[in-house]
C-alpha angles and dihedrals in degrees: 000000000000113000094235094054115101133234129206115261103223138117095254122144114278093252092058101092129193137187134178111192124216134213092254122114117358130117102260117119139200115008092002097044113163133018101351113172098176114107093187102059101077102267121138106276095221088058093050094046090049091052091047091049093052089048092055091045091052097047096039095221141097113268119223105209124195135204097230119211105165088257130137095240119132122192139176111264112262118182114212093023116085105210126192103246141107100230138027135188137194143187090193121108119241095016112117122208107218135187127181127222147170100181103338116105118263109207122195124196137188134165118246091247091054098236101124140023137189142185129207136192109218121184117164092271091051092046093051096045094050109263093147093043089055090047091054091048093049093054091065101214133106109281089234087064095059130095118205133193126195113214133201115314142147106303125233091254089059105035105090115173138169128254093264091067091047092052097051091065099055135241095294096055090038089061098041103036110028126065124177115268127214089263114084116252092013139107143206108232129209105215091180093058089044091057091046095053090051094051095045090051085059093054096260109144107168105073121156139176129037129137106080108118118207095196096055098041104066093161095066107019140056111225125195092193093051099041112016106212107041149125135281133237127204138235117200141182129187146157109252111217095199092057097038096051 
């Protein structure tokens, strides 16, 4: 794995492997310069496919990509078949659940026994609609047995939203996760705390990560809010057969 890629900081079994790519290196150019992994953003397809192939080589596993639509759909990871969903899970070794983001929140899951993993793409729409709840349900274990890691996303000092977004999440979230911004009638939203509240309501207690802002870190992360048309980085989790066996 490249030294500048990130790993989840959580107490998962050693065979539960994780990776968060950055925009450094890669063969994409122009607006997508670096290690862009998104095929849907306007980058040259051969550049994206070359970046994806390098990622698979470096990780040594098969990658399960999704066509993400801000839905609440969760599917079993299927390498070689791009399914329309915003989260995937697997109990199979050497199959990486992958989600792509550029401000939305990537959320990685595993159970404490290290028998299953999942990855979810959670923008505010997905959070409000239940993507995390559906991912917890799809894993099929008691919520108290899950570990969750929150990856790089738009930070609370950069995520300005209107009152309609605050109202969707209800009064408790409004009080804990939204503060008035300098623009009248708008708020700064804490997407990390929004995710924690949703997970805790399901009984998930072991929640890690949070705090890496995609908007403020232009060296490492693509950011739609910062740049408009841009690339995507990936967050992945998988069960490593070599370590597990």
